[in-house]
C-alpha positions in Angstrom: -6.7 -4.2 19.6 -4.7 -0.5 20.1 -2.0 1.1 19.0 0.7 -1.5 20.9 2.6 0.8 22.7 6.0 -1.0 23.9 8.6 0.2 26.4 10.0 2.9 23.7 6.6 4.1 23.0 6.6 4.2 26.9 9.9 6.0 27.5 8.9 8.8 25.3 5.4 9.4 26.2 7.2 9.4 30.3 9.7 11.9 29.2 7.4 14.4 27.3 4.0 13.7 29.7 2.4 12.2 26.7 1.2 8.9 28.1 -2.5 9.9 29.3 -2.9 11.8 26.0 -1.5 8.6 24.3 -4.2 6.5 26.2 -6.8 8.6 25.9 -6.2 8.4 21.8 -6.2 4.8 21.7 -9.1 4.2 24.1 -11.1 6.7 21.7 -9.6 6.4 18.2 -8.1 2.8 17.4 -10.0 0.1 16.5 -9.8 -3.4 15.0 -12.6 -3.1 12.7 -12.8 -0.4 9.5 -16.1 2.0 10.0 -17.9 3.0 6.5 -16.1 6.4 7.1 -12.7 4.4 7.0 -14.1 2.3 4.0 -15.2 6.1 2.0 -11.6 7.3 2.9 -9.4 4.4 2.1 -11.3 3.5 -1.4 -11.1 6.6 -2.9 -7.2 7.0 -2.3 -5.2 6.3 -5.5 -2.3 6.0 -3.2 -0.8 4.8 -0.2 2.4 3.5 1.7 3.2 0.2 3.0 5.5 -0.8 5.5 7.2 -4.5 5.9 9.8 -6.2 7.4 11.8 -9.2 6.3 12.5 -12.3 8.5 15.1 -10.3 10.6 13.0 -7.3 11.0 14.8 -4.9 9.1 12.2 -2.4 7.5 11.3 -1.4 4.2 8.3 0.9 3.2 6.9 1.0 -0.7 4.9 3.2 -2.6 1.8 1.6 -4.3 -0.6 3.1 -6.8 -3.3 2.9 -8.8 -6.6 4.2 -9.8 -9.2 5.3 -6.8 -10.4 2.3 -5.3 -7.9 -0.3 -6.3 -7.6 -1.0 -2.5 -10.7 -2.6 -1.7 -12.5 -2.9 1.9 -13.7 -6.3 1.3 -15.6 -6.2 4.9 -15.1 -4.8 8.2 -12.7 -6.8 8.8 -10.3 -6.8 5.0 -8.9 -4.6 3.0 -7.3 -5.6 -0.6 -4.8 -4.6 -3.1 -3.6 -5.6 -6.3 0.2 -6.1 -7.2 1.2 -5.0 -10.3 4.2 -5.4 -12.4 7.9 -4.0 -10.9 11.3 -4.3 -10.8 11.0 -8.0 -10.3 12.8 -7.6 -6.7 9.3 -8.5 -4.7 10.9 -6.1 -1.4 7.5 -5.6 0.2 5.7 -8.3 -0.5 8.1 -11.0 -0.1 8.8 -9.7 3.2 5.0 -10.1 4.4 5.8 -13.7 3.2 8.2 -14.5 6.0 6.7 -11.4 8.1 3.3 -10.8 7.7 2.8 -8.0 9.6 2.3 -4.3 7.6 1.8 -0.7 7.8 -0.2 1.0 5.1 -0.4 4.6 5.5 -3.2 6.4 3.6 -2.6 10.2 2.6 -5.1 13.0 1.2 -2.7 15.2 -0.1 -5.5 17.6 -1.0 -7.4 17.9 1.8 -4.9 17.2 4.6 -6.3 14.0 5.9 -4.4 10.9 6.7 -5.1 6.8 8.1 -3.4 4.2 9.2 -4.2 0.7 8.9 -1.6 -1.7 10.5 -2.4 -5.3 10.3 -1.2 -8.9 9.1 -1.0 -9.3 5.1 -1.7 -12.5 3.0 -1.3 -13.9 -0.5 -3.7 -16.5 -1.9 -2.6 -17.1 -5.5 -6.3 -18.3 -6.5 -7.9 -14.8 -5.1 -11.2 -14.5 -6.7 -10.9 -11.0 -6.7 -7.5 -11.1 -9.0 -9.9 -11.0 -11.9 -10.8 -7.6 -10.9 -7.8 -6.0 -11.3 -6.3 -6.1 -15.1 -3.0 -7.6 -15.0 -2.4 -7.8 -11.8 -0.1 -10.3 -10.6 -1.5 -11.5 -7.2 -3.9 -10.1 -4.6 -2.6 -9.2 -0.8 -5.3 -9.1 1.7 -4.7 -7.3 5.2 -6.6 -8.2 8.6 -6.5 -4.7 10.5 -5.2 -4.5 13.9 -5.4 -1.2 14.9 -7.4 1.0 12.5 -6.6 5.1 13.3 -6.4 8.6 12.0 -3.0 10.6 12.2 -2.4 13.9 13.5 -2.6 15.6 9.8 -1.0 19.2 11.2 2.0 18.2 9.1 0.8 17.3 5.9 1.9 19.9 3.1 -1.1 20.5 0.2 -0.2 19.1 -3.1 -2.6 18.7 -6.5 -2.8 16.2 -8.4 -0.9 16.9 -12.1 -2.0 13.6 -13.5 -2.5 9.4 -12.4 0.4 7.4 -13.5 -0.6 5.5 -17.2 1.6 2.8 -16.5 -1.3 1.6 -13.7 -3.2 -1.4 -16.1 -6.8 -0.5 -17.8 -8.9 -2.9 -19.4 -9.7 0.0 -22.1 -5.8 -0.1 -23.5 -2.6 -1.5 -23.7 0.2 -0.6 -20.7 2.3 1.2 -21.7 6.2 -0.4 -21.5 8.8 1.4 -18.8 11.7 2.5 -21.1 14.3 1.6 -18.8 13.1 -2.1 -18.9 14.1 -1.8 -22.9 17.9 -0.8 -21.4 20.8 -3.3 -22.5 21.4 -3.7 -18.9 18.3 -4.7 -18.0 16.2 -6.4 -21.4 17.8 -9.7 -21.4 17.8 -10.4 -17.8 13.1 -10.1 -18.6 11.4 -12.8 -17.6 10.4 -14.7 -20.6 6.5 -12.9 -21.3 7.3 -9.2 -20.0 5.9 -7.4 -22.9 9.0 -5.3 -22.5 10.9 -8.4 -24.4 8.9 -6.9 -27.9 6.2 -4.0 -27.1 4.6 -4.0 -30.7 2.1 -1.6 -30.3 2.5 -0.4 -26.9 4.3 3.1 -25.8 7.1 3.3 -24.4 7.3 5.7 -21.8 10.4 7.2 -19.3 7.7 8.1 -16.9 
């Protein structure tokens, strides 16, 4: 358990005289389980950022969005979230298949709070939660190594204007992204992709 300080972290802590503060935070605020308060914060979010690294350790970061509660706290040692259709590159989820260590950053941009969850990810093609997420391709589960709040002082305040209409829902047809109908893309789409023949689905630019 712990935030996982390394030689780089320690050298900067010593340079700026924050080692004692870092150790205090690590001892008091960093946990390897998800509390009830953590659960409430995570399940109220409609987005988070996912950090992964490939087999060579090269990092990438992606945005994941959905309806509030799309990240589910299964139990105190497990969170789960769906993977929806994207651009077909599978950079982040492909990374976790070869390098399962991940970082998740949850931010409440309206109130100025954030939480980090670092852990180990896995994918089960037959995950029973898959049925709970319309149009999800698979479900990612993460076992926490470290769960802790981040200093909120530099969080800018934003208000929600509109949730994405592309998030799959049970009560309507999911729109087709306009870029998939472009000449450069449409003939390379998977055979089952609705963008090949949208039918009654809307085609939206954003």
